[in-house]
Steps between C-alpha positions, in 0.01 A plus 500: 500500500265762642770709675722561194186548291385784729852648498495492119168686497649783708812510283288511186292790635823687580635451148165592344506827696832574328348414161721193468247258351717257304727351766217380729354304208840355408556395862156339519562313174839378623344376824227318309759339273711370789190382686370320192839329455453349847126445479493283188760242616332488841159427348640244256675318786195524723698700756249749636756640747728608216201645316408699812854632538481615137252769608733609779794528260286688247404766756854514640660561160239764421559687826878459485531647152304807613708564814750734327209735431469563874866603537557867574809653340589706807451277802446140388169312536185710512329386820134585561437825686251354746411833662467702180155663452483368144506142631187564707337670201586204278351250745184713519464489123572128498197407712242575226705293256489205739122537530467506121719189472278319751194583288677368191569170673141476623382572146700204370357273770147604400576417135612151593202437726254607230680306228481185713126498417567487124579206274812292581814652346360853478695615805833387352426655161383825660818514708715436191328778305528740794870419538557614142338835568681529833837441334425770243404743778823424686709567189312825438550603862876461483543635147251788508360576845819505706689744272184711467459518879854629534438774241166599651646524850740770383208699354263474797522877555448588132137421404545577129806280458348229720184482288698499175723210607205309646296534177805391304540198724134405460526523120815288493343244732184476289673457165771269629245284682293474181806408291614245759151347520478455122854361490411253775195381307715455188764301691235280662342437160836389354585286803156340483569390144841360597346320798242337273763386249746369760279355771185430304273688741277747323495856636125477440462240776248595772769582757705715261188674373389582855849630584492729197153632587602560863815682389297731276234550766769607746641760260379773734771386742757559223392847389330647808761340725787671318320834485410467867867448586589820315226698675603360838854616430357852467357480852820354641706777338281750686569317826145362518482127568159514669279591203589197282454275804164661579383455142613138502319426826177678406506356149545142616262500796247722324501362147763233440357211699146574378615489138683172552208327671266625227748381238509154656120482502463619141799350321709277723875538457456719192268730695757535780769586244282773346417630849872528580555702181211733582628541857852593380357744247280673758795521737716667232223746413459591866875555538499723191208705630656552843840591358344740250310674781826524693696648210231712331313717754136580417429840336502783750718316750787702638 
């Protein structure tokens, strides 16, 4: 499943560069639908081999539906230009992204290690709450950040237009994230009432109450995470992948792990959740400051 998945990532990047955002999502949804149609019968029958092949089929359908996007009208398939200077430049810019991804994975490992010292069940509830925020960030990335990055990249040489579009993107991200957060709370409130009436489990049970508190405590991941994505898109549009990585590394190793350990000592799982929110907020503020310095030279600068 990994090979077609990687192929689909390249195809998606190619289509995004052409501002074709809808078809990659349709292809991904179709692949997930076909994979789910194989996964469910396999799990019900206890056939783990069929369930494993469902992931292969999912990635294959996704990559196959995107293949026409790599077809050149003049000379057939568009094969990679291995010796093109842009390929070397792209690989150079990719290295900081890989370093940032490694830090993200290490950050998640640290969360799990620290949460293992809290009360039983806290780790699972923390992970569930964080998944909700992560899903919202992923939706915002595809719906807001990717189109914004494409627009900003075309204005990299026009500071005035670049700043105008970036400020517009930040405003849209802030208001849409706030509206989505309130809508999510309303939906959860309604579903909690239905759950109580159907199953007989009160949403006010200790586990549900802790999940709600953790979700609210992690709200910095929702808001600062989405704003951070938008600010990072500004750096990427300028061809700078190093600054966001540098901020992520310095923020985590300089502040992030200290905040989380202090949060564990002071408030257990809730303290770690608040520390994560503070860490995301500081990271977004740092990104904003660096990007503002980049775009708005100090008075008297030539």
